[in-house]
KOLGU-4560 file (N, C-alpha, C; in nm, 3 decimals, padded with zeros to 5 digits):
<recs>
<n_xx: -00.353 n_yy: 00.597 n_zz: -01.971 ca_xx: -00.397 ca_yy: 00.663 ca_zz: -01.825 c_xx: -00.299 c_yy: 00.669 c_zz: -01.749 mol: A seq: 1 type: MET>
<n_xx: -00.260 n_yy: 00.754 n_zz: -01.673 ca_xx: -00.166 ca_yy: 00.792 ca_zz: -01.582 c_xx: -00.208 c_yy: 00.796 c_zz: -01.444 mol: A seq: 2 type: ASN>
<n_xx: -00.233 n_yy: 00.664 n_zz: -01.368 ca_xx: -00.309 ca_yy: 00.641 ca_zz: -01.268 c_xx: -00.197 c_yy: 00.588 c_zz: -01.133 mol: A seq: 3 type: THR>
<n_xx: -00.201 n_yy: 00.645 n_zz: -01.026 ca_xx: -00.110 ca_yy: 00.598 ca_zz: -00.922 c_xx: -00.188 c_yy: 00.647 c_zz: -00.784 mol: A seq: 4 type: PHE>
<n_xx: -00.141 n_yy: 00.560 n_zz: -00.698 ca_xx: -00.180 ca_yy: 00.586 ca_zz: -00.540 c_xx: -00.050 c_yy: 00.622 c_zz: -00.462 mol: A seq: 5 type: THR>
<n_xx: -00.057 n_yy: 00.759 n_zz: -00.392 ca_xx: 00.054 ca_yy: 00.805 ca_zz: -00.332 c_xx: 00.027 c_yy: 00.757 c_zz: -00.179 mol: A seq: 6 type: ALA>
<n_xx: 00.112 n_yy: 00.697 n_zz: -00.103 ca_xx: 00.111 ca_yy: 00.674 ca_zz: 00.059 c_xx: 00.188 c_yy: 00.776 c_zz: 00.126 mol: A seq: 7 type: ILE>
<n_xx: 00.149 n_yy: 00.784 n_zz: 00.235 ca_xx: 00.219 ca_yy: 00.867 ca_zz: 00.330 c_xx: 00.197 c_yy: 00.802 c_zz: 00.481 mol: A seq: 8 type: ASP>
<n_xx: 00.316 n_yy: 00.774 n_zz: 00.562 ca_xx: 00.299 ca_yy: 00.735 ca_zz: 00.694 c_xx: 00.371 c_yy: 00.835 c_zz: 00.769 mol: A seq: 9 type: PHE>
<n_xx: 00.288 n_yy: 00.862 n_zz: 00.899 ca_xx: 00.350 ca_yy: 00.952 ca_zz: 00.997 c_xx: 00.369 c_yy: 00.868 c_zz: 01.108 mol: A seq: 10 type: GLU>
<n_xx: 00.488 n_yy: 00.886 n_zz: 01.179 ca_xx: 00.527 ca_yy: 00.794 ca_zz: 01.294 c_xx: 00.527 c_yy: 00.856 c_zz: 01.416 mol: A seq: 11 type: THR>
<n_xx: 00.484 n_yy: 00.800 n_zz: 01.524 ca_xx: 00.496 ca_yy: 00.879 ca_zz: 01.645 c_xx: 00.636 c_yy: 00.853 c_zz: 01.725 mol: A seq: 12 type: ALA>
<n_xx: 00.710 n_yy: 00.762 n_zz: 01.679 ca_xx: 00.831 ca_yy: 00.738 ca_zz: 01.743 c_xx: 00.943 c_yy: 00.700 c_zz: 01.631 mol: A seq: 13 type: THR>
<n_xx: 01.058 n_yy: 00.642 n_zz: 01.656 ca_xx: 01.154 ca_yy: 00.629 ca_zz: 01.577 c_xx: 01.140 c_yy: 00.471 c_zz: 01.540 mol: A seq: 14 type: GLY>
<n_xx: 01.039 n_yy: 00.407 n_zz: 01.576 ca_xx: 01.018 ca_yy: 00.256 ca_zz: 01.567 c_xx: 00.937 c_yy: 00.235 c_zz: 01.443 mol: A seq: 15 type: TYR>
<n_xx: 00.929 n_yy: 00.124 n_zz: 01.377 ca_xx: 00.862 ca_yy: 00.078 ca_zz: 01.254 c_xx: 00.722 c_yy: 00.060 c_zz: 01.314 mol: A seq: 16 type: ARG>
<n_xx: 00.682 n_yy: 00.025 n_zz: 01.425 ca_xx: 00.548 ca_yy: -00.028 ca_zz: 01.454 c_xx: 00.491 c_yy: 00.123 c_zz: 01.524 mol: A seq: 17 type: ASN>
<n_xx: 00.551 n_yy: 00.228 n_zz: 01.512 ca_xx: 00.494 ca_yy: 00.371 ca_zz: 01.590 c_xx: 00.416 c_yy: 00.438 c_zz: 01.485 mol: A seq: 18 type: GLY>
<n_xx: 00.334 n_yy: 00.370 n_zz: 01.384 ca_xx: 00.261 ca_yy: 00.468 ca_zz: 01.297 c_xx: 00.126 c_yy: 00.545 c_zz: 01.366 mol: A seq: 19 type: ILE>
<n_xx: 00.126 n_yy: 00.638 n_zz: 01.333 ca_xx: 00.015 ca_yy: 00.731 ca_zz: 01.412 c_xx: -00.068 c_yy: 00.791 c_zz: 01.309 mol: A seq: 20 type: CYS>
<n_xx: -00.046 n_yy: 00.801 n_zz: 01.178 ca_xx: -00.140 ca_yy: 00.835 ca_zz: 01.066 c_xx: -00.085 c_yy: 00.774 c_zz: 00.934 mol: A seq: 21 type: GLN>
<n_xx: -00.200 n_yy: 00.747 n_zz: 00.852 ca_xx: -00.159 ca_yy: 00.682 ca_zz: 00.718 c_xx: -00.261 c_yy: 00.773 c_zz: 00.641 mol: A seq: 22 type: ILE>
<n_xx: -00.197 n_yy: 00.816 n_zz: 00.525 ca_xx: -00.261 ca_yy: 00.896 ca_zz: 00.404 c_xx: -00.264 c_yy: 00.840 c_zz: 00.293 mol: A seq: 23 type: ARG>
<n_xx: -00.360 n_yy: 00.822 n_zz: 00.193 ca_xx: -00.341 ca_yy: 00.761 ca_zz: 00.078 c_xx: -00.417 c_yy: 00.853 c_zz: -00.020 mol: A seq: 24 type: LEU>
<n_xx: -00.349 n_yy: 00.886 n_zz: -00.134 ca_xx: -00.431 ca_yy: 00.982 ca_zz: -00.238 c_xx: -00.415 c_yy: 00.922 c_zz: -00.378 mol: A seq: 25 type: VAL>
<n_xx: -00.529 n_yy: 00.910 n_zz: -00.447 ca_xx: -00.547 ca_yy: 00.847 ca_zz: -00.571 c_xx: -00.536 c_yy: 00.933 c_zz: -00.675 mol: A seq: 26 type: ARG>
<n_xx: -00.429 n_yy: 00.941 n_zz: -00.773 ca_xx: -00.431 ca_yy: 01.032 ca_zz: -00.872 c_xx: -00.464 c_yy: 00.944 c_zz: -00.998 mol: A seq: 27 type: ILE>
<n_xx: -00.555 n_yy: 01.016 n_zz: -01.090 ca_xx: -00.577 ca_yy: 00.976 ca_zz: -01.220 c_xx: -00.600 c_yy: 01.092 c_zz: -01.308 mol: A seq: 28 type: GLU>
<n_xx: -00.475 n_yy: 01.081 n_zz: -01.420 ca_xx: -00.472 ca_yy: 01.170 ca_zz: -01.498 c_xx: -00.436 c_yy: 01.317 c_zz: -01.438 mol: A seq: 29 type: ASN>
<n_xx: -00.376 n_yy: 01.321 n_zz: -01.348 ca_xx: -00.310 ca_yy: 01.445 ca_zz: -01.263 c_xx: -00.430 c_yy: 01.502 c_zz: -01.192 mol: A seq: 30 type: GLY>
<n_xx: -00.535 n_yy: 01.446 n_zz: -01.167 ca_xx: -00.641 ca_yy: 01.487 ca_zz: -01.066 c_xx: -00.653 c_yy: 01.388 c_zz: -00.960 mol: A seq: 31 type: ILE>
<n_xx: -00.679 n_yy: 01.463 n_zz: -00.825 ca_xx: -00.686 ca_yy: 01.361 ca_zz: -00.711 c_xx: -00.830 c_yy: 01.311 c_zz: -00.717 mol: A seq: 32 type: THR>
<n_xx: -00.851 n_yy: 01.173 n_zz: -00.734 ca_xx: -00.973 ca_yy: 01.111 ca_zz: -00.752 c_xx: -01.038 c_yy: 01.066 c_zz: -00.610 mol: A seq: 33 type: SER>
<n_xx: -00.943 n_yy: 01.044 n_zz: -00.513 ca_xx: -00.982 ca_yy: 00.993 ca_zz: -00.396 c_xx: -00.875 c_yy: 01.011 c_zz: -00.285 mol: A seq: 34 type: LYS>
<n_xx: -00.915 n_yy: 01.039 n_zz: -00.147 ca_xx: -00.828 ca_yy: 01.055 ca_zz: -00.055 c_xx: -00.884 c_yy: 00.967 c_zz: 00.081 mol: A seq: 35 type: GLU>
<n_xx: -00.775 n_yy: 00.920 n_zz: 00.146 ca_xx: -00.797 ca_yy: 00.851 ca_zz: 00.268 c_xx: -00.705 c_yy: 00.907 c_zz: 00.375 mol: A seq: 36 type: ILE>
<n_xx: -00.742 n_yy: 00.956 n_zz: 00.479 ca_xx: -00.666 ca_yy: 00.982 ca_zz: 00.589 c_xx: -00.706 c_yy: 00.930 c_zz: 00.729 mol: A seq: 37 type: ASN>
<n_xx: -00.618 n_yy: 00.840 n_zz: 00.801 ca_xx: -00.669 ca_yy: 00.764 ca_zz: 00.907 c_xx: -00.557 c_yy: 00.829 c_zz: 00.997 mol: A seq: 38 type: LEU>
<n_xx: -00.617 n_yy: 00.826 n_zz: 01.134 ca_xx: -00.505 ca_yy: 00.829 ca_zz: 01.250 c_xx: -00.510 c_yy: 00.688 c_zz: 01.317 mol: A seq: 39 type: LEU>
<n_xx: -00.388 n_yy: 00.648 n_zz: 01.361 ca_xx: -00.375 ca_yy: 00.543 ca_zz: 01.426 c_xx: -00.305 c_yy: 00.549 c_zz: 01.572 mol: A seq: 40 type: VAL>
<n_xx: -00.350 n_yy: 00.489 n_zz: 01.650 ca_xx: -00.297 ca_yy: 00.460 ca_zz: 01.794 c_xx: -00.162 c_yy: 00.394 c_zz: 01.781 mol: A seq: 41 type: GLN>
<n_xx: -00.070 n_yy: 00.464 n_zz: 01.824 ca_xx: 00.072 ca_yy: 00.360 ca_zz: 01.812 c_xx: 00.048 c_yy: 00.294 c_zz: 01.966 mol: A seq: 42 type: PRO>
<n_xx: 00.151 n_yy: 00.211 n_zz: 01.974 ca_xx: 00.159 ca_yy: 00.118 ca_zz: 02.102 c_xx: 00.166 c_yy: 00.191 c_zz: 02.210 mol: A seq: 43 type: PRO>
<n_xx: 00.079 n_yy: 00.190 n_zz: 02.317 ca_xx: 00.096 ca_yy: 00.283 ca_zz: 02.435 c_xx: 00.069 c_yy: 00.413 c_zz: 02.428 mol: A seq: 44 type: GLY>
<n_xx: 00.007 n_yy: 00.450 n_zz: 02.293 ca_xx: -00.002 ca_yy: 00.589 ca_zz: 02.283 c_xx: 00.100 c_yy: 00.676 c_zz: 02.302 mol: A seq: 45 type: ASN>
<n_xx: 00.199 n_yy: 00.652 n_zz: 02.279 ca_xx: 00.323 ca_yy: 00.697 ca_zz: 02.308 c_xx: 00.388 c_yy: 00.800 c_zz: 02.177 mol: A seq: 46 type: PHE>
<n_xx: 00.438 n_yy: 00.900 n_zz: 02.208 ca_xx: 00.474 ca_yy: 00.997 ca_zz: 02.107 c_xx: 00.601 c_yy: 01.062 c_zz: 02.149 mol: A seq: 47 type: TYR>
<n_xx: 00.695 n_yy: 01.072 n_zz: 02.072 ca_xx: 00.830 ca_yy: 01.142 ca_zz: 02.098 c_xx: 00.806 c_yy: 01.278 c_zz: 02.077 mol: A seq: 48 type: TRP>
<n_xx: 00.817 n_yy: 01.388 n_zz: 02.165 ca_xx: 00.778 ca_yy: 01.516 ca_zz: 02.130 c_xx: 00.849 c_yy: 01.571 c_zz: 02.010 mol: A seq: 49 type: ASN>
<n_xx: 00.965 n_yy: 01.550 n_zz: 01.966 ca_xx: 01.022 ca_yy: 01.596 ca_zz: 01.849 c_xx: 00.948 c_yy: 01.561 c_zz: 01.707 mol: A seq: 50 type: GLN>
<n_xx: 00.896 n_yy: 01.435 n_zz: 01.716 ca_xx: 00.800 ca_yy: 01.399 ca_zz: 01.620 c_xx: 00.672 c_yy: 01.477 c_zz: 01.612 mol: A seq: 51 type: PHE>
<n_xx: 00.596 n_yy: 01.495 n_zz: 01.733 ca_xx: 00.499 ca_yy: 01.547 ca_zz: 01.728 c_xx: 00.508 c_yy: 01.723 c_zz: 01.715 mol: A seq: 52 type: SER>
<n_xx: 00.620 n_yy: 01.769 n_zz: 01.723 ca_xx: 00.638 ca_yy: 01.906 ca_zz: 01.679 c_xx: 00.657 c_yy: 01.919 c_zz: 01.526 mol: A seq: 53 type: ASP>
<n_xx: 00.688 n_yy: 01.811 n_zz: 01.458 ca_xx: 00.707 ca_yy: 01.811 ca_zz: 01.309 c_xx: 00.561 c_yy: 01.791 c_zz: 01.260 mol: A seq: 54 type: ILE>
<n_xx: 00.479 n_yy: 01.688 n_zz: 01.312 ca_xx: 00.361 ca_yy: 01.667 ca_zz: 01.243 c_xx: 00.235 c_yy: 01.702 c_zz: 01.305 mol: A seq: 55 type: HIS>
<n_xx: 00.249 n_yy: 01.754 n_zz: 01.441 ca_xx: 00.138 ca_yy: 01.787 ca_zz: 01.509 c_xx: 00.056 c_yy: 01.696 c_zz: 01.567 mol: A seq: 56 type: GLY>
<n_xx: 00.088 n_yy: 01.567 n_zz: 01.541 ca_xx: -00.004 ca_yy: 01.469 ca_zz: 01.631 c_xx: 00.058 c_yy: 01.405 c_zz: 01.765 mol: A seq: 57 type: ILE>
<n_xx: -00.033 n_yy: 01.404 n_zz: 01.851 ca_xx: -00.001 ca_yy: 01.366 ca_zz: 01.990 c_xx: -00.128 c_yy: 01.309 c_zz: 02.063 mol: A seq: 58 type: SER>
<n_xx: -00.081 n_yy: 01.226 n_zz: 02.155 ca_xx: -00.179 ca_yy: 01.187 ca_zz: 02.232 c_xx: -00.257 c_yy: 01.284 c_zz: 02.331 mol: A seq: 59 type: SER>
<n_xx: -00.380 n_yy: 01.257 n_zz: 02.372 ca_xx: -00.454 ca_yy: 01.369 ca_zz: 02.429 c_xx: -00.389 c_yy: 01.409 c_zz: 02.561 mol: A seq: 60 type: LYS>
<n_xx: -00.312 n_yy: 01.312 n_zz: 02.617 ca_xx: -00.238 ca_yy: 01.355 ca_zz: 02.743 c_xx: -00.126 c_yy: 01.443 c_zz: 02.719 mol: A seq: 61 type: LYS>
<n_xx: -00.068 n_yy: 01.437 n_zz: 02.614 ca_xx: 00.050 ca_yy: 01.544 ca_zz: 02.548 c_xx: -00.008 c_yy: 01.671 c_zz: 02.502 mol: A seq: 62 type: ASN>
<n_xx: -00.125 n_yy: 01.682 n_zz: 02.474 ca_xx: -00.176 ca_yy: 01.814 ca_zz: 02.426 c_xx: -00.188 c_yy: 01.925 c_zz: 02.521 mol: A seq: 63 type: LYS>
</recs>
């Protein structure tokens, strides 16, 4: 069986603690079996505009 879980982090800033989204995808024999997508509020709910331009995630005050 070829099974693995892929993980992706989106960041709000260039700092390691600035995670704003986490996505996990479980693949079993080439088929997606489970997906989890979570939005995370980074410290101070602060986002760099150039990062928001890339992934489309921002604080409510920046929308």
